[in-house]
N, C-alpha and C positions, 0 to 999 in steps of 0.2 A: 504494500500500500504506500503510495507516494504521500509525503507529508504536505506538499504544496499542490494546489489545484489551479491556482491563478484565478479562481472564481471571485475572490474578494479584492482583486487589484483595483477596482473602481469604487470601493467604499460600500459595497453591498455584501451581505452574508445570508446564508440560508439558516433558518430556524426550523427544526423538524417538530411539527405538531401532528395532529391527525392529517394535516396537509403540510406541504412545505411552504413556508413564508419567506419571501425575499425582503430583507429589512436593511435599512441603512445601518452602518456599523456604529453610529452614535445614537441609535434608537434606544429608548430607556430600557427595553427588554434586554437588548444586547449588552448595555451598560451594566445591568443587574447581573447577568450571567458572568460578566468579566469580574465584577466585584466579588461574587461568590467564589469564583475560581481563585482570585487573589487571596481571599480569606483561607480557602482550603490549602493553598500552597504555603501560606505563612504558618498555618497550624502545623503543616509538615515540617517546617523549619524548627518550630518550637519542640516538636516531638524529638527531632534529632539532637536537641540541646538538653534534653532531660537527663539528669543524673540520678543517682541512687535514691535521693530523698523523695523524688516525685515519681519514681518508676511505676507506682500503682496507678498513676493517672494516664499512662500511655494508651491503655486499651480504650478508655473513655474518649480520649482525644482522637484516636483512630475511628471510633464510632461517630464522633462529631464530623469527621471528614466525610464519612459515608452519608450522614444526614444532610450535610451541605450539598452534596451531589444530588441527593433525593429532592431537595428544595428546588434546585435548578431544573431537574427533570420535571418536577411538578408544574413549573411555569410553562413548559412547552407541551406537556401531555397530561399526566394524572398524578395525583398526590399519593405517595406511599408512606409519608411520614406519620407515625402514630403519635397520639397525644401523650402516650407514656414516655416518649423520648424527652419531652419537656420535664416531666416528673423526674426522670433519671438525672437531669442536670440539676434540678432543685435539690434532690437528695445529696448529690455530690457537693453542692455549694454548702449545704447545712453541715455535712461531715467535716469539710475543710474549715469552715468558719468556727466550728467548735474548738479547733486546735489553735486558733489565732487570738492574739490580744484584741480587745474591742477597738474598733476604728472610731476615733474621737475628732478627727478633722479630715479635710481633703488630703489626698495623697498624690504627690507628684509621681508620674511614671518614671521608672528607673530602678536603681538598686543593682542587684546582680544581673548578669547577662540574660539569663533565662527570664527573669522578671521583666526586663526591658522588652524582650521579644514578645512575651505574653501581653504586655500593654499595647504593643503595636497591633497584635492580632485582635485585641479588644476593640481598638479604634476602627479597624477594617470591618469588624462585625457590626459596629454601630453604623458605618457607612452602608454596609449591605442591607441593614434594616431600613435605613432611609430610602435606598433604592427600591426595596420591596414595597414600601408604602407608596412610593410614586407609581410603581408598576400596578399596584392594586387599584389605582384610579382608572386604569385602562384594560386590565386583564384580571382574570380570576387568580387571587392569591389566598391560600387557605389561612385561617386564623392560627392553625397549628404552626405553619411555617413562620409567620410573624412572631408568635410567642417563642418559638424555638430560637430564632436568631437573637431575640431580646435576651433570653435567658442565657444563651451562649456567651454573650458579652459579659454578663454578670459572673458566669463561671470563670471566664478568662481573667477577670479582675481579681477574683478571690484566689485563683491559682497563682497569679502574679504576686499577690501579697504573701501567699504561703511559700512561694519559692524564695522570697527574701527571708522569711522567717526561718525556713529550713537551712538556708545558707548562712544565717547569722548576720545578714546585712540589714542595716537600719533602713526604715522607710523615711522618705522625705515628706514632711507634712507642711501644709500652709494653713 
């Protein structure tokens, strides 16, 4: 299979739904796909940086990557994401937060390298959420997909805090 087709050289791309749609590459749907892809890639980078202290989070992060792919697929065809996947994230957040000192102020992104990467992933998740909201004005976007991306950014935030905690790195507060 060739990686290049030359079909997109004039700023159009094909989106495969029940029929094939030819869209401009800056169409909000294509923009949303790209942001979800960026998020998925960045989570892959975060997974590659996980050390022993957070090794128990690798499986859930891999699951998140699959769910992000499912959300993208849902935009073009049908939704396979289950509401229980949102609950899985909430339970992980609760488990991690129970290990952390209480948050008493705003936290600046950063700290150890993994925490900084997780904060970048969190901001990409927030952008993906904004893109999904915009897409929902023109296309069908499930409530589960919106809730999942929202909760994913919360999970990434808590995981960033936990990575600093496990590393012994202080958080920077304002």
